[in-house]
C-alpha positions in Angstrom: -14.6 24.1 8.7 -11.5 24.4 6.6 -10.6 21.2 4.7 -7.2 20.5 3.0 -7.8 17.8 0.3 -4.9 15.8 -1.2 -5.7 15.8 -4.9 -3.8 13.2 -6.9 -5.8 14.1 -9.9 -7.4 10.6 -9.9 -11.2 10.1 -9.8 -11.6 9.4 -6.1 -9.6 12.5 -5.0 -11.4 14.7 -7.4 -14.9 13.4 -6.3 -13.6 13.8 -2.7 -13.0 17.6 -3.2 -16.2 18.1 -5.0 -18.3 16.3 -2.4 -16.8 18.3 0.5 -17.2 21.6 -1.4 -20.9 20.8 -2.1 -21.5 20.2 1.6 -20.4 23.7 2.3 -16.9 23.1 3.7 -14.1 25.6 3.0 -12.0 23.4 0.7 -8.4 23.9 -0.5 -6.5 21.4 -2.6 -2.9 20.4 -2.6 -1.1 18.4 -5.3 2.2 16.8 -4.9 3.7 16.6 -8.4 6.0 13.8 -9.4 6.1 14.6 -13.1 8.9 17.3 -12.8 7.1 19.0 -15.7 5.9 22.6 -15.5 3.0 21.5 -17.8 1.3 20.1 -14.7 0.7 23.7 -13.5 -1.6 24.3 -16.7 -3.5 21.1 -16.0 -4.0 22.0 -12.4 -5.5 25.4 -13.4 -8.0 23.5 -15.5 -8.9 21.3 -12.6 -9.2 24.4 -10.4 -11.7 25.9 -12.8 -13.6 22.6 -12.9 -13.8 22.3 -9.1 -14.0 25.9 -8.3 -11.2 25.8 -5.7 -7.6 26.7 -5.2 -5.1 23.9 -5.6 -1.4 24.3 -4.5 1.1 22.5 -6.6 4.1 21.1 -4.6 7.0 19.9 -6.7 8.0 16.5 -5.1 10.1 14.8 -7.7 13.5 15.5 -6.1 12.5 14.3 -2.7 10.7 11.3 -4.2 13.9 10.2 -6.0 16.0 10.6 -2.9 13.5 8.6 -0.8 13.2 5.9 -3.5 17.0 5.3 -3.6 17.1 4.7 0.2 14.0 2.5 0.0 15.4 0.4 -2.8 18.6 -0.3 -0.8 16.5 -1.2 2.2 14.2 -3.5 0.2 17.1 -5.3 -1.3 18.9 -5.8 2.1 15.6 -7.3 3.4 14.8 -9.3 0.3 11.4 -7.6 0.1 9.2 -6.3 -2.7 9.4 -2.5 -3.3 6.0 -0.8 -3.5 6.5 2.7 -5.0 3.0 3.9 -4.3 3.2 2.9 -0.6 6.6 4.5 -0.2 5.3 7.7 -1.7 2.4 7.9 0.6 4.2 7.0 3.8 7.5 8.8 3.2 6.6 11.8 1.2 2.8 12.6 1.0 1.5 12.2 4.6 4.5 14.1 6.3 4.1 17.1 3.9 0.3 17.0 4.0 0.2 17.2 7.9 2.6 20.0 7.7 0.6 21.9 5.1 -2.6 21.4 7.1 -0.8 23.1 10.1 0.4 25.9 7.8 -3.0 26.6 6.3 -4.7 26.2 9.7 -7.0 23.6 8.3 -9.4 21.8 10.6 -9.3 18.5 8.7 -7.4 16.8 5.9 -9.1 14.6 3.3 -8.2 12.3 0.4 -9.7 9.9 -2.0 -9.1 6.7 0.0 -11.8 4.1 -0.2 -11.8 3.6 3.5 -14.4 4.3 6.1 -13.6 6.1 9.4 -15.9 5.8 12.4 -15.7 8.1 15.5 -16.1 6.2 18.7 -16.5 9.0 21.3 -16.9 6.6 24.2 -13.5 5.1 23.7 -12.0 8.4 22.3 -11.0 6.5 19.1 -11.2 6.8 15.4 -11.8 3.4 14.0 -10.9 2.2 10.5 -13.7 0.0 9.2 -14.4 -1.8 6.0 -17.3 -0.1 4.2 -19.0 -0.1 0.9 -16.0 1.2 -0.9 -13.2 -0.1 1.3 -10.2 -1.6 -0.6 -7.2 -3.4 0.8 -4.7 -1.3 -1.2 -6.4 1.9 0.0 -6.1 0.9 3.7 -2.5 -0.1 3.3 -1.7 3.4 2.1 -2.6 4.6 5.6 0.1 2.5 7.0 1.7 4.3 10.1 -1.2 6.8 10.7 -2.0 6.7 14.4 -5.0 8.1 16.3 -3.5 11.6 16.0 -3.6 11.5 12.2 -6.8 9.5 11.9 -8.8 11.9 14.0 -7.9 14.7 11.6 -9.0 12.9 8.4 -12.1 12.9 6.4 -12.5 10.1 3.7 -15.9 10.5 2.1 -15.7 8.1 -0.8 -15.0 5.1 1.4 -18.8 4.7 2.2 -20.0 5.2 -1.3 -21.0 2.0 -3.2 -19.0 1.4 -6.3 -21.8 2.0 -8.8 -22.7 5.4 -7.2 -19.0 6.4 -7.2 -18.8 5.6 -10.9 -21.7 7.8 -11.7 -20.2 10.7 -9.7 -16.8 10.2 -11.4 -18.5 10.5 -14.9 -20.2 13.7 -13.8 -17.3 15.4 -11.9 -14.1 13.9 -13.3 -14.1 13.6 -17.1 -11.7 11.1 -18.6 -9.7 13.7 -20.5 -8.9 15.4 -17.1 -8.0 12.2 -15.2 -5.8 11.0 -18.0 -3.5 14.0 -17.6 -2.9 13.0 -13.9 -2.4 9.2 -14.3 0.8 8.0 -12.5 2.6 5.0 -13.9 4.3 3.8 -10.6 6.5 1.2 -12.3 7.7 3.8 -14.8 8.6 6.1 -12.0 10.4 3.4 -10.1 12.5 2.7 -13.3 13.5 6.4 -13.8 16.9 6.7 -15.5 18.0 8.8 -12.3 17.5 5.5 -10.3 19.4 3.2 -12.7 22.3 2.5 -10.3 19.9 1.6 -7.5 17.8 -0.6 -9.9 20.7 -2.5 -11.4 21.0 -4.8 -8.4 17.4 -5.7 -8.7 18.0 -8.4 -11.4 16.3 -11.6 -12.2 17.5 -15.2 -11.8 16.6 -18.1 -14.1 14.6 -20.7 -12.1 15.7 -24.3 -12.9 15.1 -27.7 -11.6 18.0 -29.9 -10.5 17.8 -31.5 -13.9 18.4 -28.1 -15.4 14.8 -27.7 -16.7 14.1 -23.9 -17.2 10.9 -23.1 -15.5 10.9 -19.3 -15.7 12.5 -16.3 -14.0 12.0 -14.4 -10.7 13.3 -11.3 -9.1 16.3 -12.4 -6.9 15.4 -10.2 -3.9 12.2 -12.2 -3.4 14.0 -15.5 -3.1 16.0 -17.3 -0.3 17.0 -20.9 0.5 13.8 -22.8 1.7 11.4 -20.2 0.4 8.5 -21.1 -1.9 8.3 -20.4 -5.6 5.2 -20.7 -7.8 5.3 -21.4 -11.5 4.2 -18.3 -13.4 2.0 -20.4 -15.9 0.8 -23.0 -13.5 0.1 -21.5 -10.1 -1.0 -24.9 -8.7 2.6 -26.1 -9.1 4.8 -25.1 -6.1 8.5 -25.4 -5.6 11.0 -25.0 -2.7 14.3 -23.1 -3.3 17.0 -25.5 -2.9 19.9 -23.2 -3.8 20.9 -19.9 -5.3 24.0 -19.8 -7.7 24.6 -16.0 -7.8 27.7 -16.4 -10.2 25.3 -17.9 -12.8 22.1 -15.9 -11.8 20.4 -19.3 -11.3 18.0 -20.5 -8.7 17.6 -24.3 -8.2 14.2 -25.5 -7.0 12.6 -28.8 -6.2 8.8 -29.4 -6.6 6.9 -29.6 -3.4 3.3 -30.8 -4.0 2.2 -30.4 -0.4 3.9 -27.0 0.5 2.0 -25.2 3.3 2.5 -22.0 5.2 2.5 -22.4 9.0 3.6 -19.0 10.0 4.6 -15.6 8.7 7.2 -13.1 10.0 6.1 -9.5 9.5 8.0 -6.2 9.6 7.0 -2.5 9.6 3.9 -3.5 11.8 1.6 -0.6 12.8 -1.7 -0.2 14.7 -4.6 2.0 14.0 -5.9 0.9 17.5 -3.0 -0.3 19.7 -3.8 -3.1 22.0 -2.7 -3.4 25.5 1.0 -3.6 25.4 0.9 -6.2 28.0 -0.8 -8.6 25.6 1.8 -10.9 24.1 -0.6 -12.8 21.9 -3.7 -11.9 19.9 -6.2 -14.2 18.1 -7.3 -12.2 15.1 -8.0 -12.3 11.4 -5.4 -11.8 8.7 -6.5 -10.2 5.4 -4.3 -9.9 2.3 -4.7 -9.2 -1.4 -6.7 -11.9 -3.2 -8.2 -13.4 0.1 -11.9 -13.8 0.0 -12.1 -13.4 3.8 -9.7 -13.1 6.8 -7.8 -16.2 8.0 -7.9 -16.9 11.7 -4.3 -16.4 13.1 -2.4 -15.9 16.4 -0.4 -12.7 16.3 2.7 -12.5 18.5 4.8 -9.4 19.0 8.5 -10.7 19.1 10.7 -7.6 18.5 9.9 -4.0 18.1 7.7 -3.5 15.2 8.0 -7.1 14.1 5.2 -9.5 14.5 4.9 -13.3 14.0 1.7 -14.7 12.5 0.8 -18.4 13.3 -1.9 -19.9 11.2 -4.6 -21.7 13.2 -4.4 -24.3 10.5 -1.6 -24.7 8.0 -2.5 -23.1 4.6 -1.6 -24.7 1.3 0.8 -22.6 -0.6 -1.1 -23.3 -3.9 -4.3 -21.9 -2.4 -3.2 -18.4 -1.6 -0.9 -15.8 -3.2 1.8 -14.3 -0.9 5.2 -12.9 -1.4 7.9 -11.1 0.6 7.2 -7.3 1.1 3.4 -7.8 0.5 1.1 -5.9 2.8 -1.3 -7.6 5.1 -3.9 -6.4 7.6 -5.2 -7.8 10.8 -8.9 -7.1 11.7 -11.8 -8.0 14.1 -15.2 -8.3 12.4 -15.1 -5.2 10.0 -12.7 -3.2 11.9 -9.0 -2.9 10.8 -6.7 -3.0 13.7 -3.4 -2.5 11.8 -1.1 -4.1 9.3 2.4 -5.0 8.4 4.5 -6.3 5.4 5.6 -9.9 5.0 9.3 -10.4 5.8 9.5 -14.3 6.0 7.1 -17.1 4.9 7.5 -20.4 6.5 
């Protein structure tokens, strides 16, 4: 079986390629280079020698910059957080990876995503399941992958316990190699070529109605009526009373009992799509920092937009949410799909 492995140069993708090659598969690597530096070619040759396989280098910087400019404008218009790593995977990596797999006539594609896939022949489905190595961020990077894409994937590190993965990393991916491929996503997003797109994403001073300065916040994450948390005292919650754009000031009032009753989500996707006739689903909502899913009612109200109604109101001070943040909905250990927060109410 021919396997095309997306190799970022990070430990999990390197271990993935090594594991598959050790299991006897015909493995070919592909690396999407965002550095814009020809030195990356020399580093890839070293990695090729280490793994004993061919790795194709695909210059992706120009396309990345083009996509980021569009995404920054969209994020600003929606008042959402911009996630550069998510944008790269959904807008650049996966489309090219699938095309490369067709070109090389690969039977499967693979990556170092800490997610577990389970085949369900009786239902004709590939299910996304939380396993030993499952991580919320890794699952969110698969956003938009439907059954066609999932059925072609192999994600071997998702089922490996963290302690074992660390040992494999030490053996297969020495620190001096990994360091050469580390990506600083924030630095990439602040590239000089994106200066004009980034200028509009300024910060506002957050003040009380008595003009007490509390801190600063990115303006695109704020709107009248939304919640703001004190950066040094997360238990202190405030409601945005007004935005004074001429002064770059946000006026807030303290709200000791602020709660979330519902969320509006955008960019909704399904790994396993429910019956389209279902207008409401009772499920679990999982997000970064949550110890376990919260029980919610999920309602589709327009295209790929969803409304989440909490079964019980949730105190704002008890959880960490912000616009643009990724969330997942799940049943037991199976991830059904996900979306990004558009509005918090």
